[in-house]
N, C-alpha and C positions, 0 to 999 in steps of 0.2 A: 379450603380450596384444594382442587386437585394439584398435583405437582407442577403442572404447566397448563395455563389457561389464559384466555383473553377477557375473562369476566372478573371484574374487580370486586364483585359483591362479597366474595369469600376471603379476600385478603385480610390476614390477621391485623389487629390494631397495632401490634408491636412485634418486632423480631429482633434478633441480636445484631445482624449485619444487613444493611441495605446496599445493594450494588446497582447504581444508576447506569444502566447500559449493558446489554448482553452481547458485546462484540468479542473480538479475539481475546483481549486481555481480561475483560470481565468474566467471560465463560471460564477462562483458565483459573483465575484466582478463586472464583466461587466453587468450581469443581474440586480443586485441590483441598480447600478448607472443608468442604462438605463431605468429601470421601473419607478424610482422616478423622472427622469429628461429626458423626451422624446426628448428635443431639444439639449441635449449634444451628439455630434457625437462621437461614440466609434467604433473602428475597432479592431476585434479579427483576428489575423493571425494564423491559425492552420496548422501544417505540414501534418496532416492526413486527411482522408476523412470525409465527413459529415456522422454522425452516425444515422441520422433520419430513424427510423423503420428498421434498419439492424437487421435481426433475431438473429444473434449471440450476439447482444448487449441487445436487449429488453427482450428476454426469458431467465430466470435464468439458466435453465438446459443446455443451450448451451454454458456456460461460458468457458469451456475448449477448444472449437473449435476456440476461438480467438488466441490460442497459437500454432496452427499447423503451419508447415513450409508454407511460402507463404501467411500468414495472412495479410489481408488488414486493420486490426484494431489494430495491435500491432507493436511495434518497438523492435528490439532485439540488445542488446549491449554486445559485447564480451569483457571479461576481460582478463588481462594477466594471463598466467599460474602461479599457486601458489603452493609453497611447503606446505602451510597450508591446501590445498585441495588435497593433495597427487598428485600434479602435474597437476590437472585439470584446464581447462580454463572455468570459470563460464560464463553462459549466463544470462543476466538480462533483462527480458522483461519490457517494459513500455507501457502505452497507446499510440496508434498510430492512433487515430481518435479523432474527436470532443468529448469532455467529458473526454478525457484522461484516466487515470486509472479507473475512475468510470464507464467507458463503458466496461471494460474487466475484472475487478477484480472478486474475488469469492463472493462478496457481504456480507461477514461476517461483522456484526456490531461490532464495538469496539471503546471504548473511553479510552484515557489515564487516569492515576490517577491524582487527583488534585495536588499531590506533584510533578508530572512530569512537569506541566506547571509552578508551583511556583519555581521549581529549575532552570528555565531559568533566574530567577532573573532579569527580565526586566520590567520596568515600563509600565503598561497598559496591560501586558500579564500574570498576575497572575490569578488563577482560579476565584477569586472574580470578576475580570473584564470580564472573558471569558464565565462564565456560562450562562449569558443571551443570548449570541450569539449561544452557543451550543443548548440551548432550542429553539431559534428562527428557527433554521434550520429544526427541525424534528417534525413529528407526531409519537410518540412512542406508539406501541400497546401492549407492554409487561407490566409486573408488575412494578410499580414505587413507592415502599414504602417510599422512602426518597425524593420524589419530585425533582429529579435532571434532569428529561427529559422534552422535549417539547411535546406539544399535539396539536398544531395548525400550525406547519410548513409545508413546501411543500414536504419534504422528508419523506416518510413513512418507518417505521421500524416494521417488523412483522416476524412471523415464516415462512411465506409462506407455502409450503408443508413440512411435516416431517414424518418420519417413527416412529409411536408411539411404536410399539414393540421394535425397536432398542433402542429408548430412555429409555424405561422401563428396558430393559436388562442392558444397560450401567449404568444407575443410581443405579441399584442394585449392580453392580460390584464395582463402585467407593465407595459406602458406606462401602463395605467390607474392603477396604483399608484405611478407615478413612476420606475420602473426603466428605465434607458436601455440600448438595444442597442448593443454595441460590436463591431467586427470581430474583435478579438483580446483576450480576457481573460487570456491567458498571455504578455503581452509584458513581464512582470517588474515592471510598474508599476501597471497598472489594478487597482483594488481595489473598484470599485463599478460593475459592468457585467454585462449579460446577453449571451450569445453562442449562436449556432447551433453546437453543440459539435462538436469533432473528437476522434477516438479513435485508439488504437494499432491501426489496421486498414489493410491495404494497399488502395489504391483500385482496383487492377486485379485482384488475385487474390481479394480479399475475406477474406483470412486474418489471424489474429491476428499481431501483431508481438512475439513473445516472444524473449527473449535467446538461447535455445538454437537455435530455428529460424532466426533472423536471422544469428547469428554462429558458433555452434558446429557445427551440422550441415553447412553448406556447407564449412567448413574441413576437417572430417573426411572428407567425400566427395571433396575435392580430393586428399587423400592425402599431400601433401608436408609433413607436420607430425609433430613428436614429442609433440604433445598427446595424452594418454590420459585416459579417463574411466572411473572405476569407479562404477557405480550400485548402489543397494540396499545400501549399506554406510554406516555412521555412524562418524564420528571420535569416539573415546572420550576421548582426551586428547592433548596435545602432550607430546612427550618432550624433556627438557632435560638438558644436560650442562654443568656449569660456568657456569650462567646463560645458556646459549644454546640455542635451539630446534634440535633436530637431526632431528626426524621426528615421526611421529604413530603412535598405536595406533588401529587401526580394527577394526570387527567387522560381521558381517552385520546389517542393520537388523532382521531378524526373529528374531535370536538374542541371547543374552546376551553380556556382555563376556568370558566364559570362552572364547569362540571367536575371540578377537581375534588380530590379526597386527600386524606393524610394517613401516612403510616409512620410510626415512630421506631427509632433504632435504640436498643438498649446499650449497644457497645460502639457501633461505628457506622458511618456513612462513607461509601466509596463512589466517587464519580468516575465512570468509565464509558463516557459517551463520545469519545473521540475528539480530535482537534477542532472540529466544527460544532460539537455539541456541548462539551464540557465547559468551555469559557462562557457560553450563553447561560447555562445553569448557574454558574458562579455569579455572573453579573446580576441575574434576576434575584439572587439570594443576598445581594448587598456586598458581594466580594469582588472588588475590581477597582478601577480608577475612580476616585471619589468625585471628580468633576463630571464624569459620565453619569454616575449613579445619582448625583444631585440634580442633574438636568432631567432625569426621569423620575424624580421624587422617590427614589429607592433608598431607604435608610442604610447607612454605611455600617457594615459589620466588620469589614477589614479593608483598608485602603491598600490595594495591590495594583499598581499601574501596569504590571506585566500581563495581567489577564487579557487574553485575546490578541496580544502582540506576538511578535516573533513567528508568525505563520510561515511554514516552510513546506515546499513540495518539490519533488523532482518534476521536470518538464519533459514531455515526451514528443518526439517527432517521428511520424510514420512516413516511410518512403516506399511506395508500391510500384512494382514492375510486372509486366506480362512475362510469362515463362512458356517454354515449350515442353514442360513436364506433363506426363500423363495424369489423368484424373485421380488415379489411385495413389499418387504421391502428393496430392494437394488437399488442403483443408477446405478450399473454396466450394466444392460440391455441397458441403453442409450449408453454406450461406446463400446459394442460388437455387436450392431445392432438388438438386440431382441426387443427393444422398440424404434421404429422409431420416430425421432423428429417431423416429419410432422404430424404423427398421434396424438401425444400428444399436439401439437399446436392446432389442430382442436378440441381436447377434452377440451381445456381450457374454451370454451363457453358452455360446457355441464355440468350442475350442478350435474348430476347423476354419473359422472366419477371422479376418482382421478385427482388432479391437479398436475400431475408429472412434468409438464413443469415449474411450479413455485417452483422448488426445486433446491437448490445448494448443497445438501447432508450434510451441516453442522448442525447437529441436537443437539449435546451436545458439550459444550466447558467449559473450566475452566481457572481461574487464580490460580497459584499454588505457594506455598512457601514450602521449604523442611521441613520435620519433624526433630526433634532433632536427631533421629537415622540416617536419611539420611545425615544430616549435618555433623555428626560425621565421616561418611565414606568418605566425600569429601576430595579432595586434599587440602593441606595447602593454595595454592594461592586462591582457592575459599573461604575458611574459613576466610582468612584475609580480603578480599573485602566484604564478607557478613557482618562481624562484623563492618566494617567501613561505608558501604553505605546502609545497609538494616536493620538498627535498627528500622527504621520507619515501623511499621507493615502493612502499606498500599502500600508497594512496593512488587510486586510479582516477583518470580524468572522467571517464564515462563508462556506462554499461551499454553494450551493443547486442542486439538480438537479430537473428536471421530466421525467418519463418516462412513456410510455404502457404501463405495466406495473404489476401488483401482485406484488411480490417476496414471495411467501408461499405457504402451502399452499392450493391451489385445490380440493382434494378435497371440501371442505364449502361451496364457494361456487357460485353459479349460473354457468353458462357465459356470462359476459358479458365486457365490456371494462372495464378499470380504468386508473387512472393513479396515479402516486405523486409526492409532493413529498418530496425527501430532503434533509436538512440535516446538515452537520457544522461545528462551530466551527473556524475556521482554525487557532487556536492553543490547545493544551491547557495549562491551568495545573495540572491534576491530574498526579500522578506516582505510579508504582507500582514494583514490584521483582520480580525472579525470581531464585531461588537453588536450588541443588541440595540434596537432602535425603539423598543417599547417593553413594558412589563408583560405584554401579551406574548405568550410562548409561540403563537402562530405567526407573529409579525416577522417579515423577512429581516435578516441581519444585514448590517453594513459590512460587506465582505469584499475586501481588496486583496486579491490573490498575490499581488506583487510579482507575478510571473515576468521574467526577463527584465526586471527593473535594474538589474546589475549587469554591466557589460560582459563580465566574465562568463556568465551563463550563456549569453548569446554566442560568444566566440568559441566556447566549448562545443556548442551545437554546430557551428560552421566547420570546425576541424573534424568533428565526428561525421558530418555529412560527407565531407571529401573522402574520408577513409572508407566508409561503407560503399561509396560509389565506385571506388577502385576494386573492392571485392566483388560487387554485383556484376560489373562488366567482364569479370574473368570467370564467371560461372557458366558452365555449359548450358544450363537451363535458361539463361537470360535470352530473351527473344529480340533484343536489340534496342537501340535508342528510341525507335518509334513506339516501343511498348512502355514508355515511362508514363505512369498514370497521373502523377503530379510531381512538380518539382520547380526549381527556380526558373525564372524567365531570363535565360541568358541571351545576350545580344548575338546576332548571327555572326558578327565580326569578332566575337570573343574567342579565346582559346578553349574555354570549357564547353562550348557548344559542340565542338567536333573532337571527339575522343581520339587519342593516338591509337593507331592500328598496330603499332609495333610492341605493345605491352609496356611502354614507358609511362611514368606517372603523368596524370593530367596537370596542365599548368592553368593557373587562374590569374586573371587581371584584377585590378581594383574594382572594376565594374562587375566582374563575375562574383567577387566576394560580397559586394553590395547586394547583388541579386539573391545570393544565398541567404544573407541576413534578412532580407525582406520576406523571403519564403518562410524562414524560421518564424518570424514574428506573425506571419499570416496563418501558419499551419500548426504551431506547437500547441499541445494540449496538456491537461493535467496528467500526471502519472498515477493519480489516486493514492498518493502517499502523504496526505495531509498530516502535519505534525507541528509541535513546538509551541502551541498557544497557552500552555500552562507549564512553562519551562522549569526544570529542576536545576536551579542555581540560586545563588545568594539573593535575598530579598532586595539588597541594595543594588544588585545588578539587573533588576527587572524580573527576578525569579518569582514563581508562584508556589512551588513546593520545595521542601528540603529533601535530603537524601533518604529519609524514611517515608517520603511521599505525603507528608503532612502539609496541608494548606496553611500558609503563614497567617497567624492571627486568629485561627479557629481551631478549637480542640475537637477531636473526634471526627475529623473530616480529612479524607485522603483523595488523591487523584491517581488512577492506575490505568493509563492508556498512553498512546504515543504522543499525546499533547505534552507530556513531560520532557520529551527529547529537546535538549538545549540546542543541538545541531544535528544535521542530517547524517545518516549512515549511507555508505556507498553500495546500496542494494535495495531490493524490494523490502518493505517494512513489516511483512507478516511475521517473519521470524523474530523481529525485535518486539512486536506486539505480544507474541506469546511469551517472550523473555520478560517483558514488563509484568505480565500476569503471574508468571512463576515467582519473580522476585517479590512482588506485592504479597503473594500468599505467604512467603517466608517471613516477611516483615510483620504482617498482621498476626501470624501464628505466634511469633516470638513475643510480641507485645501483649497479646491476650492470653498467653500461656496455653496455647492449643498445640496439639500434635499435628505434624504434617509429614 
């Protein structure tokens, strides 16, 4: 076969290493091994399309177009209806093309706290072990006062384009509520600071820094590699013989499993299909809770009740407001047609014009801890957990984003400029699960997101909403209370309905707090940070893989994606996905005696 193809006819009968999934981690581990060892045959099987030079992938400003109905670059997973979401059925998008989530995410740069990785309490996965790999990945173009970033890696991190007037306005407002600007909120320690944000965007080309374009495509174009990629094909299950993984069964993504084929692995099979894909492959392979497997007549290879459990995600709340900013300081003209994408793509090569196409709208963001006053107003369940788990001052309560955009349907809105304050609690205490319902790889899974099932998550949203509201009303661009696009339904008699005009903090009654909670449950969405369903912890504790990423009870089978995360990190998860790929490459190279 050619190095990358959607035609399975030329797939070799056997390779050294099979990587099931070409997302952020899968691309990284395969590229690292292939580049260092050109004679090692590696096959990536990716369910989605080849992302090479796809406009919606490479140009940052087009990132939202990946999520429209009928998208060829995203996959959409429907959750069960939940009383915790006021009866809604949440939809969770994941990457549906080569590069996975790195091809369609919002490109917001974010790293977890050092304490997050240390809390995994796993040999070889503490921050002291992982920092060199974090640095290896990136070339960081922002301030680095504590020398925690890399400066010669393949992935570039920069501001891209940003609205300087919006940033200045927002920073002035956050200062009025006591929030401090810091040069680097991603130094692994800062947990309460605001930053002029940086993103996974190349400062020179203005292009997205996804794992496939950064690592895979250059390697394939160079030609001296045994790495091959089959796109538009899904892995149905892992084949085992005598308790060892010996290959996989795969099929075209648009067809049923009856059209399946087999490829064998001489050395290793690695599952890298994400938190919503990897557990399903494991269960179809006979690896999971034996009661579920028995109910589906799947022979048990390894009884692992933790497979598909421990589902974690950050939950996201958008709060949109009308502004009086001029169009040139807003992302919204992209979304309502006033600023055609084609025109701005052409302008990218014209140094005299603004580089709007190199913009993701995320200009200001913060990691936030509650003030003593805010903490005193929180409900007891929040206060109890805060006292127990957040004594470490490097643990933030939430991530907060301020952006000159309304992420929503503009068809019924006036052609004006908007801004959003976006919040997600840094750590989710809610847990969900995903399990197969059939041996058929096309059958929908039983997916319970668990979103907002724990009251801590809800109260963190309530406190975050109140904080961002205090910031927004102090911004010069804010067009006033009548310009709130969506929000809680406060009673006219309540204190929250009528903001103080003297700059003092807003007061909230019990009814106001209840209104905010109802709004949160009605409006919160996925943060696209699905993780945890093949957790790296002890088998007796519900773990699925050990510290070397080996699946318990099966030889020659590893998992390398963020499904291994036993708990959440206080940031977007792209950096951690790359980290898992880097670490997996090191582990595999050492075990197989390969150079890296």
